[in-house]
BAFI-3210 file (N, C-alpha, C; in Angstrom, 3 decimals, decimal comma, padded with zeros to 6 digits):
// residues 299
n [1|2|3|4|5|6|7|8|9|10|11|12|13|14|15|16|17|18|19|20|21|22|23|24|25|26|27|28|29|30|31|32|33|34|35|36|37|38|39|40|41|42|43|44|45|46|47|48|49|50|51|52|53|54|55|56|57|58|59|60|61|62|63|64|65|66|67|68|69|70|71|72|73|74|75|76|77|78|79|80|81|82|83|84|85|86|87|88|89|90|91|92|93|94|95|96|97|98|99|100|101|102|103|104|105|106|107|108|109|110|111|112|113|114|115|116|117|118|119|120|121|122|123|124|125|126|127|128|129|130|131|132|133|134|135|136|137|138|139|140|141|142|143|144|145|146|147|148|149|150|151|152|153|154|155|156|157|158|159|160|161|162|163|164|165|166|167|168|169|170|171|172|173|174|175|176|177|178|179|180|181|182|183|184|185|186|187|188|189|190|191|192|193|194|195|196|197|198|199|200|201|202|203|204|205|206|207|208|209|210|211|212|213|214|215|216|217|218|219|220|221|222|223|224|225|226|227|228|229|230|231|232|233|234|235|236|237|238|239|240|241|242|243|244|245|246|247|248|249|250|251|252|253|254|255|256|257|258|259|260|261|262|263|264|265|266|267|268|269|270|271|272|273|274|275|276|277|278|279|280|281|282|283|284|285|286|287|288|289|290|291|292|293|294|295|296|297|298|299]
n.u [064,230|066,287|067,348|070,055|070,931|074,053|074,640|073,022|074,187|076,702|075,931|074,668|076,217|078,883|078,862|077,600|076,706|075,950|073,865|070,503|068,512|067,228|068,879|071,813|071,853|070,580|072,452|074,628|073,629|073,290|075,939|077,022|075,584|076,462|079,186|079,087|077,993|079,978|082,143|081,181|081,003|083,708|084,738|083,552|084,888|087,556|087,750|087,970|090,527|092,178|091,755|092,876|095,593|096,082|095,644|097,737|099,867|099,758|100,371|099,962|098,328|096,795|095,159|092,756|091,655|089,137|087,439|087,562|090,382|091,854|094,413|096,896|097,457|100,069|101,491|102,473|103,824|106,269|106,409|104,842|105,386|108,135|108,131|106,900|108,683|110,982|110,151|109,086|109,889|110,191|111,382|111,883|109,257|108,198|109,815|109,045|106,307|106,592|107,955|106,059|103,715|104,602|105,300|102,802|101,382|102,783|102,712|099,940|099,048|100,289|099,031|096,200|095,989|096,743|094,774|092,383|092,727|092,691|090,030|088,762|089,582|089,909|088,464|087,216|086,248|083,856|084,336|082,499|081,566|083,917|084,562|082,331|082,739|085,041|084,087|082,204|083,721|083,660|081,548|082,175|082,953|086,089|086,700|085,490|087,177|089,360|089,936|090,132|092,320|094,324|094,632|095,578|098,030|099,352|099,508|101,213|103,458|104,098|103,575|104,425|106,085|107,028|105,623|103,317|101,809|101,651|100,658|097,781|096,646|096,742|094,569|092,260|089,401|087,789|089,516|090,110|087,630|087,365|089,562|088,968|086,643|087,770|089,603|087,775|086,837|088,806|089,513|089,236|090,397|092,934|094,535|094,184|095,471|098,111|098,470|098,392|100,770|102,482|102,778|102,744|100,458|101,495|103,247|101,444|099,933|101,849|102,995|100,977|098,384|098,920|100,368|098,246|096,596|097,673|096,923|094,748|095,944|097,765|095,997|094,672|096,894|097,664|095,430|095,534|097,996|097,417|095,427|096,934|098,846|097,313|096,192|095,302|094,186|094,784|097,736|098,197|097,225|098,665|101,327|103,574|106,035|107,897|109,711|108,585|106,456|104,032|103,378|100,643|100,128|102,317|102,152|099,636|100,106|101,940|100,384|098,297|099,594|099,782|097,447|094,985|096,258|095,969|097,371|099,629|098,359|097,021|099,270|100,406|098,482|098,744|101,409|101,167|099,465|100,781|102,676|100,845|099,432|101,453|101,918|099,459|099,441|101,550|100,676|098,121|096,901|096,972|095,448|092,894|092,307|092,293|090,182|088,088|088,004|087,291|085,357|086,160|085,843|083,243|083,076]
n.v [027,758|029,846|029,849|031,006|032,191|031,948|034,405|036,187|035,914|037,092|039,710|040,546|039,544|040,075|042,855|044,311|046,843|048,108|050,335|049,667|051,092|053,645|055,749|055,888|056,058|058,503|060,158|059,832|060,967|063,633|064,221|064,087|066,164|068,306|068,233|068,857|071,452|072,780|072,460|073,961|076,556|076,926|076,886|079,238|081,078|080,662|081,138|083,985|084,491|082,681|083,632|086,172|085,508|084,151|086,203|087,906|086,620|086,966|088,647|092,214|092,793|090,508|090,376|091,665|090,435|088,968|085,924|085,373|083,699|081,036|080,015|081,752|082,535|083,140|082,084|081,901|084,676|086,519|089,237|091,301|091,065|091,560|094,247|095,534|094,971|096,229|098,891|099,643|099,987|097,340|095,573|097,270|097,993|095,517|095,029|097,173|096,545|094,063|094,729|096,443|094,807|092,621|093,944|095,026|092,637|091,276|093,176|093,559|090,980|090,730|092,814|092,339|089,750|090,012|091,855|090,422|088,227|089,522|090,508|088,064|086,678|088,321|090,446|093,669|097,002|098,438|096,777|095,601|097,862|098,848|096,677|096,695|099,118|098,510|096,440|097,903|099,112|097,436|098,234|100,540|101,932|101,699|103,779|106,016|106,884|107,986|110,791|111,818|110,181|111,007|113,666|113,216|111,871|113,905|115,838|114,550|114,457|112,263|111,598|110,201|108,195|104,875|104,339|105,854|104,361|101,926|102,185|102,984|100,585|098,800|098,687|096,350|095,301|093,110|090,933|090,887|090,129|087,550|086,123|086,359|084,815|082,310|082,043|081,970|079,397|077,764|075,479|076,632|075,170|074,301|076,568|077,073|074,879|075,403|077,790|076,937|075,633|077,688|079,438|082,627|085,196|086,130|084,073|081,935|082,840|082,962|080,369|078,479|079,329|080,585|078,512|076,617|078,015|078,093|077,411|079,115|081,611|081,577|081,572|084,040|085,707|085,269|086,260|088,907|089,672|089,389|091,359|093,677|093,573|093,832|096,298|099,305|101,950|103,507|103,442|104,752|107,302|108,119|108,241|109,941|109,768|108,184|106,175|104,888|103,483|100,857|097,503|097,346|100,115|100,967|099,274|100,036|102,676|102,277|100,723|102,502|104,225|102,835|102,934|101,375|098,787|095,699|093,312|094,092|095,258|093,039|091,468|093,005|092,650|089,895|089,702|091,189|089,579|087,176|086,628|086,285|084,033|082,092|082,197|081,272|078,650|077,526|077,751|076,626|074,510|075,284|077,610|076,670|075,072|076,995|078,656|076,832|076,457|078,925|080,139|082,095|082,698|083,527|086,053]
n.w [109,487|107,588|104,235|102,362|099,159|097,251|096,000|097,435|099,932|099,590|099,234|101,616|103,742|103,046|102,666|105,005|105,778|103,515|101,780|100,729|099,578|097,265|097,690|097,264|094,457|094,043|095,306|093,617|091,301|092,125|092,666|090,095|088,861|090,435|089,774|087,038|087,111|088,574|086,826|084,664|085,768|086,398|083,823|082,745|084,340|083,732|081,005|080,164|081,216|079,853|077,287|077,462|077,922|075,527|073,626|074,304|073,191|070,518|067,370|066,914|064,731|064,404|066,592|066,247|064,140|062,097|061,286|064,903|066,257|068,085|067,700|066,140|062,653|061,858|063,919|067,430|069,318|071,206|071,128|072,275|075,019|074,993|074,184|076,354|078,457|077,510|077,300|079,798|083,360|084,591|086,527|088,705|089,376|090,121|092,356|094,030|094,417|095,682|098,084|099,294|099,412|100,979|103,369|104,109|104,483|106,578|108,717|108,927|109,651|112,167|113,613|113,357|114,396|117,098|117,890|117,373|119,082|121,523|121,568|121,624|123,942|126,205|128,726|129,013|129,947|127,875|125,751|123,949|122,567|121,364|119,722|118,063|116,732|115,304|113,609|112,232|110,352|108,184|106,682|105,411|102,390|100,701|098,914|099,948|101,891|100,680|100,331|103,085|103,910|102,162|102,975|105,576|105,101|103,766|105,800|107,595|106,097|104,478|101,884|098,685|099,626|100,767|103,115|102,911|101,182|102,497|105,223|105,281|104,423|106,448|108,090|108,698|109,170|108,458|108,579|111,290|112,286|111,145|112,257|114,972|115,151|114,648|116,787|118,867|118,623|119,596|122,157|125,495|127,510|126,753|126,986|129,671|130,818|130,035|131,394|134,025|134,094|134,296|132,155|130,565|129,246|126,733|126,028|125,835|123,679|121,611|121,528|121,649|120,669|118,135|116,645|116,436|114,782|112,277|109,568|109,093|109,460|107,356|105,168|105,597|105,382|102,703|101,282|102,127|101,037|098,306|098,022|098,630|096,603|094,275|094,621|093,238|093,168|095,554|095,745|093,302|093,820|096,074|095,385|093,301|092,293|089,812|090,482|092,617|091,762|091,714|090,471|089,308|088,870|087,323|085,023|084,106|083,370|081,284|079,530|078,913|077,260|074,934|073,465|071,489|071,550|071,757|072,301|073,814|076,010|077,107|077,641|079,656|081,656|082,112|083,033|085,384|086,932|087,142|089,343|091,465|090,659|090,786|093,530|094,503|093,494|094,953|097,631|097,676|099,073|101,790|101,580|100,791|103,003|105,040|104,202|104,397|107,153|108,176|106,614|104,874|102,187|101,977|102,990]
ca.u [065,599|066,327|068,458|070,482|071,673|075,416|074,627|072,464|075,146|077,740|075,378|074,319|077,281|080,123|078,694|076,433|076,232|075,682|072,453|069,754|067,484|067,617|069,691|073,100|071,632|070,339|073,717|075,467|073,064|073,635|077,385|077,254|075,061|077,394|080,418|078,838|077,829|081,303|082,954|080,674|081,424|085,157|084,970|083,231|085,908|088,860|087,741|088,601|091,963|092,837|091,693|093,872|096,916|096,184|095,780|099,064|100,867|099,524|100,835|098,894|097,413|095,909|094,262|091,442|091,305|087,909|086,879|088,523|091,050|092,704|095,792|097,103|097,998|101,524|102,106|102,555|105,016|106,474|106,713|104,166|106,136|109,419|107,881|106,625|109,906|111,937|109,663|108,814|110,872|109,445|112,021|111,663|107,855|108,062|110,458|108,178|105,109|106,981|108,232|104,809|102,795|105,144|105,179|101,381|100,964|103,396|102,186|098,514|098,900|100,660|098,034|094,863|096,043|096,696|093,462|091,366|092,913|092,218|088,573|088,270|089,940|090,003|087,294|087,524|085,102|083,657|084,795|081,475|081,522|085,125|084,445|081,315|083,355|085,939|083,280|081,539|084,612|083,307|080,472|082,662|083,687|087,436|086,766|085,034|088,281|090,501|090,258|090,719|093,652|095,270|094,910|096,421|099,391|099,946|099,825|102,376|104,602|104,450|103,278|105,566|106,951|106,422|104,694|102,031|101,057|101,503|099,900|096,309|096,190|096,843|093,254|091,590|088,385|087,288|090,462|089,904|086,405|087,627|090,453|088,258|085,771|088,582|090,116|086,661|086,623|089,884|089,075|089,967|091,121|094,343|095,222|094,163|096,533|099,388|098,555|098,722|102,200|103,275|102,936|102,074|099,570|102,229|103,738|100,296|099,559|102,866|103,381|099,814|097,308|099,378|100,565|096,956|095,907|098,586|096,252|093,937|096,860|098,297|094,933|094,502|098,085|097,627|094,420|096,045|099,043|096,770|094,793|097,957|099,504|096,403|095,666|095,710|093,713|095,520|099,128|098,175|096,990|099,628|102,691|103,758|107,403|107,925|110,525|107,793|105,289|103,840|103,083|099,404|100,231|103,289|101,627|098,520|100,683|102,514|099,299|097,537|100,356|099,730|096,183|094,263|097,192|095,412|098,363|100,449|097,499|096,835|100,561|100,548|097,620|099,329|102,595|100,741|098,829|101,602|103,162|099,749|099,149|102,507|101,672|098,309|099,830|102,410|099,975|096,704|096,361|096,727|094,354|091,634|092,059|091,938|088,836|087,134|087,903|086,792|084,361|086,753|085,344|081,921|083,115]
ca.v [028,134|030,553|029,469|032,116|031,853|032,520|035,814|036,957|035,896|038,096|041,061|040,920|039,245|040,753|044,310|044,408|048,217|048,719|050,724|048,959|051,974|054,379|056,902|055,998|056,521|059,940|060,829|059,843|061,953|064,972|064,427|064,389|067,514|069,254|068,256|069,583|072,877|073,298|072,548|075,067|077,806|077,031|077,256|080,657|081,863|080,504|081,555|085,300|084,442|082,003|084,498|087,230|084,934|083,856|087,477|088,477|085,888|087,210|089,935|093,204|092,718|089,350|090,459|092,163|089,751|088,188|085,478|085,218|082,389|080,776|079,836|082,690|081,934|083,321|081,478|082,717|085,529|087,200|090,642|092,185|091,019|092,256|095,692|096,016|094,892|097,234|100,250|099,933|099,634|096,237|095,039|098,202|097,900|094,260|095,207|098,035|095,787|093,028|095,367|096,952|093,704|091,853|094,764|095,079|091,318|090,979|094,085|093,295|089,748|091,002|093,680|091,738|088,574|090,490|092,458|089,368|087,434|090,349|090,497|086,711|086,072|089,259|091,267|095,023|097,895|098,985|095,827|095,455|099,076|098,897|095,654|097,157|100,156|097,831|095,735|098,909|099,419|096,599|098,864|101,792|101,687|102,311|105,010|107,136|107,301|108,449|112,192|111,941|109,562|111,872|114,812|112,741|111,623|115,219|116,478|113,865|114,533|110,898|111,345|109,784|107,270|103,556|104,346|106,406|103,270|100,784|102,414|102,891|099,226|097,945|098,574|095,204|094,796|091,784|089,928|090,795|089,341|086,151|085,500|086,249|083,642|081,095|081,958|081,563|077,947|077,019|075,162|077,381|074,257|074,249|077,718|076,916|073,931|076,096|078,798|076,223|075,297|078,892|080,233|083,915|085,426|086,218|082,715|081,144|083,318|082,643|078,962|077,579|079,822|080,797|077,241|076,006|078,849|078,274|077,389|080,334|082,742|081,525|082,021|085,488|086,358|085,214|087,200|090,265|089,908|089,590|092,671|094,727|093,495|094,303|097,631|100,278|103,324|104,254|103,724|105,718|108,635|108,472|108,380|110,547|109,458|106,950|105,140|104,222|102,846|099,415|096,818|097,797|101,506|101,055|098,643|100,853|103,828|101,820|100,278|103,652|104,851|102,021|103,083|100,117|097,697|094,706|092,307|094,637|095,425|091,706|091,044|093,711|091,987|088,580|089,909|091,651|088,512|085,959|086,300|085,803|082,662|081,254|082,153|080,403|077,264|077,064|077,687|076,344|073,627|076,077|078,545|075,930|074,665|078,170|079,089|075,872|076,631|080,234|080,722|083,331|083,001|084,134|087,369]
ca.w [109,109|106,313|103,356|101,525|097,944|097,301|095,642|098,543|101,038|099,332|099,349|102,982|104,697|102,650|102,795|105,879|105,948|102,223|101,690|099,697|099,044|096,073|098,079|096,557|093,086|094,131|095,609|092,413|090,370|092,613|092,479|088,668|088,614|091,063|088,991|085,791|087,425|088,941|085,608|083,851|086,408|086,211|082,418|082,599|085,041|083,091|079,604|079,943|081,521|078,741|076,111|077,687|077,679|074,102|072,902|074,571|072,417|069,092|066,844|067,059|063,600|064,498|067,756|065,809|062,898|062,124|062,571|065,994|066,245|069,253|067,226|065,027|061,423|061,812|065,095|068,642|069,411|072,490|070,842|073,234|076,286|074,785|074,139|077,714|079,255|077,027|077,507|081,205|084,372|085,182|087,732|089,818|089,782|090,861|093,663|094,849|094,801|096,646|099,385|099,875|099,717|102,111|104,579|104,476|104,965|107,885|109,734|109,113|110,433|113,564|114,247|113,456|115,264|118,481|118,147|117,406|120,308|122,630|121,564|121,875|125,224|127,326|129,033|129,481|129,854|126,530|124,728|122,917|121,755|120,536|118,684|117,107|115,893|114,358|112,611|111,405|109,239|107,038|105,904|104,832|101,135|100,741|098,123|100,772|102,766|099,888|100,624|104,440|103,976|101,445|103,844|106,682|104,609|103,484|107,085|108,192|105,182|104,051|100,472|097,878|100,366|100,942|104,240|102,457|100,551|103,410|106,463|105,177|104,113|107,638|108,721|108,056|110,118|108,074|109,065|112,745|112,479|110,789|113,238|116,262|115,061|114,770|118,164|119,739|118,511|120,269|123,527|126,532|128,404|126,352|127,563|131,120|131,172|129,898|132,453|135,271|134,019|134,490|130,937|130,566|128,081|125,471|125,717|125,365|122,350|120,612|121,470|121,584|119,804|116,762|115,921|116,118|113,780|111,151|108,258|108,968|109,293|105,989|104,257|105,780|104,837|101,239|100,780|102,372|100,043|097,003|098,040|098,564|095,292|093,228|094,922|092,221|093,358|096,568|095,311|092,210|094,379|097,124|094,868|091,965|091,888|089,002|091,133|093,653|091,145|091,872|089,208|088,640|088,442|086,237|083,812|083,609|082,670|080,024|078,653|078,426|076,190|073,722|072,751|071,318|071,232|072,665|072,714|074,904|077,192|077,708|078,194|080,939|082,637|082,444|083,870|086,706|087,698|087,193|090,705|092,307|090,243|091,370|094,977|094,753|093,237|096,046|098,917|097,468|100,103|102,994|101,317|100,828|104,380|105,819|103,800|104,942|108,610|108,601|105,723|104,358|100,856|102,014|103,596]
c.u [065,598|067,544|068,776|071,192|073,050|075,444|074,108|073,426|076,230|077,221|075,183|075,440|078,563|080,058|077,499|075,883|075,870|074,214|071,783|068,689|068,019|068,537|071,037|072,941|071,403|071,604|074,610|074,966|073,441|075,119|077,700|076,773|076,003|078,684|080,237|078,702|079,179|082,194|082,509|081,112|082,930|085,497|084,687|084,302|087,239|088,905|088,356|090,108|092,738|092,850|092,707|095,281|097,127|096,393|097,171|100,160|100,666|100,215|099,667|097,877|096,402|094,975|092,871|090,965|090,042|087,962|087,977|089,086|091,868|094,172|096,021|097,752|099,518|102,237|102,179|103,872|105,080|106,769|106,074|104,917|107,472|109,216|107,652|107,889|110,903|111,478|109,492|109,955|110,307|110,055|111,802|110,220|107,603|108,657|109,586|106,939|105,441|107,218|106,930|103,882|103,293|104,996|103,726|100,937|101,492|102,796|100,697|098,285|099,221|099,569|096,700|094,873|095,969|095,328|092,381|091,489|092,445|090,701|088,020|088,472|089,988|088,701|087,759|086,308|085,028|084,081|083,785|081,415|082,730|085,049|083,419|081,896|084,284|085,140|082,541|082,408|084,339|082,309|080,915|083,421|085,055|087,508|086,349|086,192|089,451|090,904|090,807|092,115|094,689|095,636|095,817|097,863|100,107|100,373|101,059|103,606|105,051|104,158|104,563|106,585|106,255|105,350|103,336|101,173|100,733|100,504|098,379|095,794|096,249|095,521|092,461|090,549|087,853|088,202|090,373|088,691|086,665|088,489|089,783|087,346|086,581|089,122|089,020|086,461|087,716|089,460|089,889|090,771|092,608|095,124|095,255|095,279|097,898|099,567|098,917|100,182|103,090|103,457|102,154|101,222|100,323|102,763|102,613|099,917|100,550|103,071|102,212|098,799|097,775|099,676|099,258|096,234|096,701|097,856|095,423|094,833|097,446|097,253|094,727|095,694|098,074|096,618|094,850|097,106|098,430|096,116|095,799|098,631|098,617|095,905|096,202|095,399|094,574|097,004|099,196|098,014|098,128|101,041|102,667|105,158|107,414|108,728|109,754|106,569|105,253|103,479|101,776|099,515|101,174|102,763|100,450|099,048|101,248|101,406|098,528|098,277|100,307|098,473|095,489|095,200|096,895|096,453|099,208|099,626|097,289|098,144|100,819|099,714|098,197|100,541|102,214|100,152|099,669|102,142|102,060|099,373|100,180|102,289|100,523|098,670|100,662|101,600|098,509|096,128|096,056|095,572|093,005|091,295|091,630|090,547|087,789|086,939|087,178|085,654|084,843|086,184|083,984|081,898|083,363]
c.v [028,741|030,156|030,621|031,606|032,468|033,995|036,661|037,016|036,932|039,506|041,463|040,672|039,972|042,240|044,588|045,821|048,870|049,077|050,020|049,849|052,674|055,539|056,988|056,486|058,029|060,713|060,906|060,876|063,357|065,256|064,788|065,793|068,567|069,378|069,052|071,086|073,501|073,466|073,719|076,411|078,014|077,436|078,743|081,541|081,826|081,090|082,943|085,292|083,786|082,882|085,635|086,715|084,652|085,142|088,065|087,819|086,041|088,494|090,914|093,103|091,598|089,404|090,924|091,482|088,912|087,119|085,287|083,796|082,246|080,676|080,752|081,998|082,027|082,725|082,450|083,510|086,189|088,690|091,591|092,220|091,740|093,767|096,263|096,038|095,960|098,652|100,593|099,513|098,504|095,731|095,958|098,123|096,614|094,391|096,068|097,283|094,726|093,620|095,787|095,805|092,879|092,653|094,833|093,744|091,041|091,863|093,848|092,046|089,989|091,803|092,960|090,498|088,995|091,069|091,391|088,522|088,218|090,359|089,124|086,268|087,041|090,025|092,620|095,909|098,501|098,064|095,693|096,659|099,158|097,885|096,068|098,234|099,528|097,161|096,718|099,317|098,593|097,292|100,164|101,476|102,377|103,633|106,225|107,718|107,908|109,875|112,364|111,339|110,436|113,081|114,413|112,522|112,930|115,894|115,860|113,893|113,191|110,620|111,049|108,998|105,905|103,578|104,916|105,335|102,173|101,061|102,330|101,482|098,292|097,805|097,491|094,630|093,423|090,686|089,780|089,916|087,850|085,461|085,377|085,024|082,361|080,947|081,547|080,054|077,122|076,745|075,925|076,477|074,170|075,391|077,625|075,975|074,598|077,127|078,144|075,797|076,528|079,754|081,538|084,095|085,459|084,852|081,839|081,544|082,848|081,136|077,998|078,060|079,952|079,489|076,541|076,751|078,985|078,343|078,647|081,546|082,765|082,023|083,528|086,248|086,383|086,216|088,651|090,625|090,183|090,971|093,802|094,747|094,097|095,725|098,648|101,712|104,096|104,465|104,745|107,147|109,060|108,673|109,032|110,284|108,162|105,832|104,376|103,522|101,352|098,815|097,294|099,222|101,632|100,476|099,423|102,065|103,431|101,446|101,453|104,363|104,086|102,280|101,738|099,022|096,561|093,703|092,825|094,851|094,079|091,170|091,732|093,037|090,641|088,742|090,348|090,537|087,271|085,649|085,763|084,373|081,702|081,091|081,206|078,937|076,707|076,823|077,275|075,461|074,401|077,048|077,839|075,524|075,859|078,677|078,147|076,066|077,907|080,772|082,001|083,704|083,663|085,513|088,409]
c.w [107,712|105,515|102,414|100,293|098,018|096,974|096,763|099,692|100,832|099,588|100,787|103,960|104,361|102,835|103,672|105,967|104,623|102,123|100,534|099,084|097,796|096,398|097,378|095,130|093,081|094,419|094,392|091,420|090,812|092,467|091,030|088,339|089,195|090,282|087,700|086,041|087,770|087,715|084,733|084,438|086,240|084,782|082,192|083,229|084,302|081,683|079,386|080,209|080,381|077,495|076,240|077,406|076,196|073,287|073,085|073,735|070,913|068,662|066,890|065,922|063,726|065,697|067,364|064,535|063,064|061,031|063,623|065,999|067,517|068,821|066,031|063,829|061,379|063,017|066,270|068,668|070,782|072,295|071,860|074,559|076,146|074,819|075,540|078,550|078,828|077,341|078,982|082,115|085,220|086,494|088,928|090,313|090,564|092,254|094,578|095,322|095,843|098,022|100,054|100,280|100,908|103,410|105,048|105,067|106,368|108,980|109,986|109,939|111,902|114,269|114,434|114,347|116,729|118,823|118,274|118,675|121,528|122,713|121,948|123,323|126,411|127,488|129,546|129,243|128,446|125,414|123,588|121,993|120,827|119,407|117,622|116,184|114,856|113,250|111,711|110,220|108,007|106,126|105,239|103,544|101,166|099,975|098,941|101,584|101,996|100,283|102,047|104,545|103,271|102,302|105,011|106,218|104,277|104,781|107,728|107,284|104,645|102,582|099,703|098,687|100,414|102,034|103,845|101,806|101,557|104,532|106,290|104,914|105,318|108,373|108,000|109,022|109,750|108,593|110,584|113,037|112,219|111,844|114,600|116,257|115,232|116,196|119,138|119,724|119,183|121,709|124,573|127,452|128,042|126,975|129,082|131,579|131,080|131,004|133,790|135,282|134,108|133,255|131,049|129,316|126,752|125,051|125,187|123,949|121,289|120,437|121,406|120,554|118,351|116,023|115,557|114,991|112,494|109,812|108,041|108,739|107,882|104,997|104,359|105,178|103,316|100,682|101,016|101,340|098,670|096,932|097,914|097,191|094,197|093,453|093,908|092,638|094,360|096,212|094,180|092,732|095,306|096,610|093,496|091,425|091,065|089,652|092,207|093,080|091,468|090,507|088,568|088,115|087,244|084,939|083,234|082,852|081,310|079,043|078,093|077,296|074,886|072,882|072,659|070,819|072,199|073,138|073,872|076,166|077,884|078,287|079,530|082,018|083,067|083,354|085,279|087,552|087,878|088,597|091,610|091,945|090,830|092,869|095,301|094,537|094,394|097,324|098,770|098,564|101,383|102,791|101,414|102,255|105,235|105,487|104,388|106,441|108,993|107,767|105,101|103,010|100,861|102,586|102,545]
res [m|t|t|l|t|p|g|a|a|r|t|t|a|g|y|p|d|a|p|t|s|r|r|p|v|g|e|r|v|w|n|i|v|g|l|l|v|t|a|f|v|a|f|l|w|l|l|p|l|l|w|a|a|d|t|s|l|k|s|e|g|e|t|t|q|l|p|l|r|w|i|p|e|s|g|f|t|l|d|a|y|r|a|i|i|e|q|g|d|l|l|r|w|f|a|n|s|t|v|i|a|v|a|v|t|v|l|t|l|a|i|v|a|l|a|a|y|g|f|s|r|t|d|f|r|g|k|g|l|v|y|a|i|v|i|a|g|l|m|v|p|p|q|v|l|i|v|p|l|f|q|e|m|t|a|f|g|l|l|d|t|y|w|a|v|i|l|p|q|l|a|a|p|s|m|v|y|i|l|k|r|f|f|d|s|i|p|p|e|l|e|e|a|a|r|m|d|g|a|g|p|l|t|i|f|l|r|i|v|l|p|l|s|r|s|v|l|v|a|v|g|i|f|t|f|i|g|a|w|n|n|f|l|w|p|f|i|a|t|t|n|p|d|l|m|t|i|p|v|g|l|a|n|v|s|s|g|y|g|l|m|y|a|r|i|m|a|s|a|v|l|g|g|l|p|l|l|i|l|f|v|i|f|q|r|q|i|v|r|g|v|a|h|t|g|l|g|g|t]
***
């Protein structure tokens, strides 16, 4: 008969599954290393953003003062923001960017969701070839398409309109690929059960597939919105009317007129990115969940 000491009884009887090897120590070490590496990368990523925000709150004279200081001697000021708001048509640019980004997001989600579901669940002749052509779009740099797109918009008489900015941004092969991968993971038995109850393809898509894909759709929608909001090159080329300027184009025009006025340039960058920061804070949980489900961050 084996006799156990009180201390040994607590260890083995109170925590029967507790590991006794060195593995927990190794896991803790790796967790600490991972935490330190993550914190270092986050610091490297945040430092330029914090420096931009800090510079935007200084007077122009103190932005180039040496040695560099986080807290200016004369205190923080909003003069750079006042100058931008007074000189530029900020509200109109925000409205234009909002209209264009929302339209691109809604239309892109509708198009890529239907296309991805078709590639995932239907069979038709030439499906592999059509899907390969769509995926081949991932390998074409957007800058290569600038001239053909400009010629197309000119031929259709759409230059200097919202549609000239919106339509070319609806082609999103990466989003088709991501959503198809997610739709492939949905068990077909769910759709079979709905089909036996008399549901048609559109009903199954709207009432079963889309609700199950909510987190992925939100993540795809957020990334599409961010891409449309930050797009500078194509709106700059497709529009010459100042009333149709988006935030990046309008702020770039205003900033270029300042020369080397760093506080106003940084204030322009902060104002342009502020809506996206608010959007990320509101939907961060859905974005993280969608990225985890689809590997969106690695595409």
